N, C-alpha and C positions, 0 to 999 in steps of 0.2 A: 472263844472265841466269846466276848461282854456280852453280858443281855443287855437290850436298849434299856434306858433309863426312862422312868412314870413319865420324866419330862418330852424326852422324844416320843415317846406314844400319845404322851399329850396333844404332842404339834402335827404329826400323825393323820391323828382322827381328826383333827381338826381343817389339816386339809383337807382329808376327801368328806367332809362333809358341807365342807363348800363345796366341792364336786361336785357332790351330790344335789347340794342348794342351786346351784347352776342347771343342772342339767332340768332341775322340775323349770325354771325359765330361765331360759336366754332365745336368745337372735337364731342361734343357731338348731334349737330345738329338733327341730324335724329332719337335721342334714342328713343324721344317717338312716331314721325309722321310715320318713318318704319326703325322698330327696326334691321332688316335684312338686311338693303342693303349692307351694308358692305360685310358681307361674301357671298349675291348675287353677288356683284364687283368679288371677291378674287375666287369664285370658277370660274366662266364663265375667268377670264382671265387665270388662272390657267390651265385648259381645252383647250384654245385658246393655250397657251404656249407650255402644253404638244400635242398637235396635231401638230406645227410648231413652231419651240424654235424661228425663224427668227421672230414670230409675236410680241412678246419682245420686242423689241428692234423698232421694227413699232409702237405699245401705247405708250413707249417714247417719240418720234419722233413728232409723232400725236401732243401730250400733247405740247412740246418746238414751233410749226410752229405754233400750238395755240394761248400761251403766250403773244407769240413774236411778232403780231400784232396788237391786239386791248386792250390786255389782256388775261386771262385764262377764256371766255364766251365762251367757244363753236361756236366763230362764223365761223371757219373751217369747222363745219357739215353742214353749208347750202350746198343745194343744188341750180345751177343756176336756175333762171328760164327765160321766153319771157320777162320781165323788172327786175328783177332781176340778178345780176353779182357776184359773190360770190369769194371765197379764193382757193377755189381747183383748178383751171384753171391757178392761178399765177406761172408764173415761175416756184417757188423750190420746189411748193404742185403737180403742173399735173403729172400725170404716174409716182408717186415717194412717194406721203404719200401712206399708207396705214390702215385698221387696221376698216375702217369704218365699216365696217360690223360688227365685234368685238360689237362696240360700242349699234350698232344698235339692236343688238341679249343681251344685256343687258339691254337697254332702256326698249324694249319688256318685258322683267322678269318684269322689276319694276314695271310699268305701273299697272302690272296685280296686281302685291301684292300691291304698294301703288297711283296709281292711281296721275298725278298730283301733287304730292311728289317732287320728286329724278330730280336735276335739269343732264342734260345732260353735264355741268361745271365741275362738281362735278365729273361726273361719269368717263370723260377723263384725270380728275386726279385723280385719288383714283387708276383708272384702273394702270397708268401710273407708280405710285407705286409698284403698285402689280406684273407688270412685272418683274422689276429691283428685286423683294425677288424673283420671281420664276427661273428668271436666277441666282442665285444665291447673289445678292448683300444687301446692305444694304438698311434696312425699315426707316418710320421715322412717325413725327404723322404731319396730316391734320385737318386745322382747316378748316370746311364743312359748306355750307349756297352761295356759290355761285348761282347766276341763271344767263337764261342762253341771249345774247344779243339776237335784232331783227334784227342786221344789220350784215354787213362784210367788209371789205375791200380788194378789188382787189389791189387796187398801194402800201399798205400801207404794206401788203405780199409782193410784188415784190422789196419792197423799202429796208426795216425792217430783212430778215433773211436773215443771214449771208452765205452765200455760199464754196463752195467748193476750190475759187479761189483768197480769201481773203487774201490779205498778216498780216502780225504783226497788221500793225498801225493801219488796218479796220477793224480787230476783233475786238480788243483792243475797239476802235468808238462804232463798234457796240453794243458791253453788257455793254459799260458804257453809248450810248444813254438808254437803260433798265433797269439802276442804280447798273450795277454789275464791281464790282474789278476784275483787271486786274490777280488776281489769283482767282476768280470764273467764270472766262471764261474760264481760262486752266482749274479749276473742273469740270466745263460743258462741256469742248470740250470731255473730258476723258468719257464720257458717250460712244462716239466711239467705248469703248471697249467692244460692242454690235454695232450687226447687222452688212449690204453688203451695198456696195455702187455701182454704177451702170458703167461699163467701161466709161462710156460721159465723165465722172466726176474725170476720172484718169488719160485720157490716158495721158494729157500734163505733167504731172506728170513722170509718167514710161516709158516715150520715151523723152521727153527735156529735164527733170532736171538733174542738178550734185549731189544736197543734196540727196543722195537718192544710198544705197546697189546695188552694182549692179547687184548677185545674187538675192533679192529679185525685182528688175527691169525684170530680163528674166524673172522670175516667171510668175508675171501679164500681162508680154506682151502673154504671151502664151492663159492668160485669155481675153487680150484684143486686138485685132489687131491694128494696125495702122488704120484703114477703115476698118468701120462694126460691128459689134457686141456687137453695144452701147450700151442695155441695158444688156451684159451680169454681171453678180455679182461674187462681190469680199467680203471677210470679210476683214471689218476695218481694225483688228490685226487677229491674231494664233489663236486668241476661242473664234471666235464672235458670242459661245450661253453660254457665262458663264461670268458676271459682275465680273470684277475681273481689277487688274492691269498692264498688258500684255499689254493695248495699249502705257502708258510712257514707257515699257521696249523697246517697239519697235521706238519711237522717236526719244532715247537714243541711237539707233543703225541704223536710218535712215532710217527705214522702216515703215513712216507714207505714208498711203494709197493716202489719201488727199493734195494735195498744201496745203491745210490752215492749215490738223496737222501736219504738217513738218514743218511749221513754227512758231511753237511752242518751237523749242525747234531744232533752226537755229542759232544762236551766238547771240540773242538775247532778251529781258530783262525776258522773261518768262522762259529759260531753264534750273536756280535754281531751279524752281518750279515744272516744269517736274520731273527733276532729283529724289527729292525725294519724289513725289510721285512714282516714279519707285522703291522704294527702299522700301515705305510704305504703301502697300494695309489697313493698320487700318488708317491711317491719309486721307486718300483721300476719302472713305467709308463715314469716319466721315463727313468731307468738303461738300462735293457731295449729301449728305442727308443732311446738312442744306441750301446749295443752290438751292438744291430739292426745301427746302420750300418754302426759298423767290420769286423763278423764276415763282412757285404756288400760290403767293399772289400779279402776276400782275397785275392793270386796273381791283380790282373785279366789281362785281356790284353785291352786295347784298338788303337787310332787299323788298324793295317793285320794284328798279331799278328791268329791263328788264323779266325776263319771267321761267316758266319751264315748258317750250316745251315740247307738249304729245311726239312728232314725231322731233327727234332729227335732220332731215334733212329739217323741215321749219318751220318759225316762225305760232303760235298756230293761226294768222285771214290766212293765206291764205287759 
């Protein structure tokens, strides 16, 4: 029998390598190793959101604040230790980011079902998607197989997470740094259609800015006094528990709660994008799903990189 040619061996090797890559990161990653993983995550998220609708926005924000630092690697979940400072106490996250306990619950359930198989990074990513669905938003397909980081970056969390005080150019720049277009920045900002903000993050806007609806400002001043009440909460739009396009309609009426929100509709280059989404929720849903897929793939650890934590709050060797 003739020996296989070098070319045939090369083709076989390339095929097997492609199969390996697909195994490392695919929609069916847990099909055999933990077939109930997605249903466990979905059930837990829907239960948490049913108990507290605000949790849907919190889990979505947790995902964003994870991916925009080192990538979608669950670095945000690591607790500080005597010798390690993580991201939880960075300015944008401290006493602000929530949902850690929901992730802990899901991880515990999955460790009982499939020990050492499902990464914390995948849990955070899927939970964000399922939270949007639970509040009436679109779904999207996700490749799975992310692995968990063994480090975190307090400094990058402070420098790279866009804040509520940013102007339009700074917002565009912050998202461009992560590979997003201005339109994708607008559509991802549109996820502020769910959730709430603390008074300290919108006080300056409702007392000092002119591009704001006067009645809207007065209504928010009743929630957020000029001094004190820093942690008082207000919905980011008029329907904070429904994933819809009301956020964009609010911007066209000068009812953006955060300075950074209203910057998207303030006589600048993104006005037309906001106007389009304010009248077309279908386009918003399609575009936000695509942008979320893109964000979920930022700087991933796959294959043998990182690890699969058994406890999302600490690396395995600690």
